[in-house]
N, C-alpha and C positions, 0 to 999 in steps of 0.2 A: 430410233436413239443413235448418235454419232458417236463413234469409238470413242474417241475426246471427251463427251462427255460421261459416257461410262466410266472414264478415265477417272475423270474428277468426284464420282460419286465415289469410288474403290479407294480413292486417296486419304479421303476423310474417315471412312476406316479402319483405314492403314494405319494413319498418322494419328488415331483415337487407341489402336493397342499398343504401337510404340510409345506413346505417351504414358499410357497406364502403367507398362512392365520395362519402362525407362529400356530399353530395348537397343536405343543407338546411342552413342556417346560420341563429343569430339574428338577427332582424331580414329575413329574407328577405322579397322580394314574388314570389312564382310565380304564374305568367299558367300557365293550364293549356289548353293546344292541344283546344279541345271540337269535334270534327267532328261530335256525334250519335250516335256509333256505341257499341257496348259496350263496346270499350275504354277512350275516353276518359271514359266517365261512369262505367264503375267505376274509374278512377284518381281520377276529381276527388270519388267518393264516399268513397273510402279516404284522401285527404289530408285531407277535413273531419272522417273521424272521427278521424284520426291527431293533428288541431291539438289536438285538447279533452285531449289525454294527454301530447301530445308534452314533451321538454325544453326545447326551443329552440321559440320564437316565431315564426311567421309568417306573411302574409297571403296569401289566395287570391282571383283573381276568373280569370274563363273568356275566350277567345277564340275564336269562333268564325269561317271567314273563309265566307263564302256566292258561291258562284259561280250569274252570271245566266246564264255560256253552255249551251244544251240539250247540247250535242256534250259536256259536261265533266258531266252528270248532272243540271244545272239546279238552283233552289233547293229547298233541305228546308223543311219546314215547321217553324218554330221556336218556333210555340204551346207544345208541350210542354213543351219544352226551357228555353226560356223562363220559364216557370209552375215548374220542380222548380225554376230556379234562384232565381227568387225565392220560393222558401220556404225557401231555405235561407242566402238572406241571402250571395248570390254574386252580385257583380254582373257583367255581361258585355257583352263587347266585341264588336260586328259590324261587319266589315271585307268589305267588298261588292268582288269582282273581276269586271270585265266581260270581255265576249270579245275574244279574245287579236288577234282580226281575222282573215282571209284570209290572208294571209301565213305568221303563226305558225301558222296550223290546217293548212297544207300542208307543214311542217316532217317530217323523218325520225320526230322524236322529241318530237311536239306534249306528252304524259305528261311526259318531263323539263320542260320549258318551263312547263306548268301546274304541277307539281311546286314547281315554284322561285320562281314569282312568288306563290302560298298560302304559301311558307315567308317569302319577304320578305315578304307583306304582314301577315303572324301576326310577325314579329318590329316590326315599326313598329307596332304596334296595342302588345305588348307593352311597349316602351321607351315610349310616350305613356304609358300609365299608370303612369309609374316602374318597371316589372319588373326586376328581375334574374334572374331567371330563367325558363325556359319547362318546361315539364312535358308530355311525351309517353307517349302511352297505346301503344309498345311493350312486346310482351310476348317471351316465353320463345323463342316459337316463331318470331315474326319475325325474332331475333338468329343462332337457328340455321337457318333458311332465307335469310338475307342473308349469311351465312357461306357457306353453297353457291354461290349464286349468283356472289359472286365471284370463289368458288374458278373452279368448274367454267367460267365465261363469260367473267372478267377475268382471271382466273391472279395471283389474289393473296388472301392468308387476310387479310381484313378484315371488320369487321361493325360492326353498331352500336354506338357507343359508350356504355353507360351514362351516363356524364359528359362532357361535352364545352363548350368555353368559347370563345364568339367575341369577336370585337371587341377585343381584348384586354383578356379578362374582362372587358368589362363586361354581357355575357349570357351567359347559361349553358346548356346544353339537360340536362334531367335526365330518366332513363327510370327510373321507380320501381318498375314492371311487370317489370323485367327476368328477374326471377326467378321469373314466374308465367306458369304453362303457358294457353294461348287456352281450353281446356277450361272451366276453373277459371273462367274469367272470364265465359264465356257461360253456365255454371250459376247465377251470383252476379248477373248481369246479370238474368235472368228470376226468382230467386227474390225479388230485391230490389223489383223493378217497374219496374225505371228506366224513362224513357221514349227506348227507342232510336229512333232516326230512321237509318234508310236514305239512303246516296246513290249511287247509283248511275253511272258513269260510261261510256258508250257504248262511249269510246274506249280504255281501262283493259286490257291485256294482263295477266293474271295467269297468264297459261299456266306461265311459269320457275316462278314463285313457288310454285303448283301443283303442279308436279312436283316440284321441291324438297322438300316436306312430304311427297309422298306416297314419296320416299325415304327421309325420315328416319322416316317411321311403318315402313314395311317391315324399316329397321335394329334401329329400335325392339323389335322384337319378338322380336331375337336377343341385343339390348342394349341395356338400358332409360336407360344413362346415355348415350347419343348425343347427347343437346341438352347435357345437361352439356358434356361433351366437346366438341363443337362451341365451345360460350362458352368455355372454358379455353382451347384453341387460338386463337383469335380474340383475346382478352384479354390474354394474358401478351405480346401484343405494346407497343411503348411508347405508340403513340398510342389505346390503348382501356385502361393500366393504372391503376388510381387513384392518385391524384396522390401518399401517401405507403403505398402499397400495394406489395408486393414480387409477386415469380411466382404463378401461383397462387391468390392473393387474390382475395377476390371473386367465387366461382366461386357458382352457384347450391346451394343444399340439394340436396340426393341426393329422388327421387320417394320419398313414405313419410316422411321429416322431417317 
């Protein structure tokens, strides 16, 4: 299948998520959190493609948080990424994080503090560029895995919200890939030749999330709606419900639709 055809089908899911959760409005200035991975690059590509035909007019820019600390993966080679953005006329803000220092590195959960600092730098860069929304590349598998992680390890049914406002609605996080499977993103990124740059963190422990993925995969062999059901279960809660949606609204389309 050509990358153009894959893009067409992915846009159907993205447009549905945007409609269901009212993610984008006229005049929005959206900063795409661009790590350089397949998810964030696919998100940017789809939002750019959608921009040409969408009813509402919006602006896009990219924000990349560059980590200098070797223990956090070190900085990635930005040359291919910046060339890709320049070809598409997308401005990019690069925010640099210095090493957190010995005291921070020795804490029990250094990854939590690293993620917090990255998120803070990202939000600050977005606000500095006059953006009112930040788009993350989290997809349906991320949401399903997060639901199980919170249930099994924290005793609560919560997940990544497709849309959530911060700072009294001054900045809103949106996740337009909420209905898209990771395998679809990987196939598109490869077919479209996106300049994916991997950033490896030596301190990251993904074993729990990978275990959740394996559980979901196993259950999916018996019930292919497992991801949809996890999404519905978590997003029926008030904290993750669409602003004007009722119970069950905003569920991802079933596979094959």
